[in-house]
N, C-alpha and C positions, 0 to 999 in steps of 0.2 A: 514558454509554457510546456510542461511535460506531464503526461498522464501515464502512470504505470499500473497495469492490472495483472492479476494472476491469482492462483489458488491460495487458500489459507496457508500460512507459515512458509511462504516462498521467499520472504525477505523484504517485502514492500515497506513495512513499518521500520525495519532496521535501516533501509536505504533512506527513508524519510528522516529518521533521527540523525543519521550521519550528515545528511545534507543540511538539516536544521543547524547543526553545530558549525559546519564549514561556512555556511552563508549567513549565519546569524539570523535565520528566518524565524518567523513566529509559527509554532506548531499548533495546528487546529485539528481536532478529531471530531467525529460525529457527537461525542459526549460533551465537548466544551464549546461547540460552535457558537451558540447563542451568547455565551459569556465573552468569548474573544471577539466576536463580530456581532455587536448588538444591532437592533433594527435601525438605530440612528447612528451607524458607525461613522467615525471621523475619516472623511475621504483623504485628508492630508496624512493622517497616520497610516492609512492603508498604502498610500503611494510611497511612503518613506521606507517600507519594509519589504523583505522577501517573505513568502508564505508557503506553508505546507498545508494542504487539505487532505488528511489521511482518512481513508474509508469514505470518500465523498459519495459513492454510490449508496452506502447505508444511510447517509444523511439525507439524500434526495428521496429515497424510497420510504424512509421512516416518517418524514414530515413534508407532505406535499406543499404546505403553506410557505415553506422556506425557499422554494425555487426562485422566486423573484429576488430575494435578497442575495442568493448565490449568483444569479445573473448580474445584478448590479455590482457586486463585489468583483467578479471576473472582468466586467467591462471597465471598471476603474483601473484595474491592473493592466488590462490590454492597452489602454491609452497612455500608460506611464512608461517612459523609456527606462531601461536599467532596473526594472523590477521583475522578479521571477516568481513563478508559482509552480510548485510540484503537487500534483494530485495523485492519489492512489485509490484503487478499488478492486473488488473481486471480479467485476464484469467490465467488458469493453464499454466505452461510452455509448455505443449504438445499441447496447442491450440493457441499458438502465431504464427501469420503468419510470419515466418522467413525462408528465403531461405538458410541460413547458419546453417545447422543442428547441427554443433558443438556447437553453442551458446545455442541452445535448450538443447542439451545433458548436457552441463555444469550446466544449471539451474536445470535440472531434477536430477542431482547428488547431489543437495542441499537437505536439509530437506524442504519438501514442505507442507505447511499448508493452508487449505482452511477455510475461514470464510464464513459460509453459510448465507442464508437469515434468518431474525429474525422470531421467532415464536410469538404467540399472547402475551405471558408473557413478552418477551423482548420488543416488540413494546409498551406495556403498560408502562414498566419501562422507556423507552426512552422518551415517551410523558410526563409522570409524572415528570421525572427529569428535563426536559426542563422547564416545567411550574413551578415546585417548586423553581427552581433557580430564577424565576421572581415573586415569591410570589403569584402565581395563583393556586387556588385549584380547582380541577375538581372532581365532585362526581363520584362514581363508575358506576352508571347507564349511565351517559354521556360518560364516557370512554368506557364502554362496547358497547354502540351504535356506537361510532367512530370505535372501533376495528373490528366490524362486517362489516364495509363498506370501509375500506381503503386497498390499495394495501399492500402486505406483503414485504415492503422494508424499509431500514433505511431512505432513502430519503423521503418517504411518511410520516413516523412518525415525522420527523423534520419539514416537510412542514406543516402538520396539526397543530402541536404545535405552530408554528410561526403564523398561521392564527388565532388560538385561542388568541394569545398574542396581536393581533392587536387591 
């Protein structure tokens, strides 16, 4: 069990999609949770698959009535050998607004990894990569000027690169 959290656009969903393909997992987001995991979910089906719960914190905070189902789902997986679950969220499990503390406890018993905000070097690499993919070259002085003035976030790096691309 792995729980990855971090700011918007830091790559959590991309990691989830890659792992989904590599492990043949079933990808579940907060938008399709009820469809993929109905109230009367098939326990044997759950046990036979690897799973990804993307944006699980949004799911929990959006619908308080779903916490018992998430708890049951995680418990089924916890008791099944060779079944894996990758969860992602914006927040650490201990900061998710969840009234059902057993759900939080299950998530905290996972390996929890934080993806932090980018430093200046990573911001420059994100901007350069985006622009290089579009055959746009940016000189080091211009990049340095931009880096001194933008917010330290993945979202800002992509936004400024898109603006340069316009």
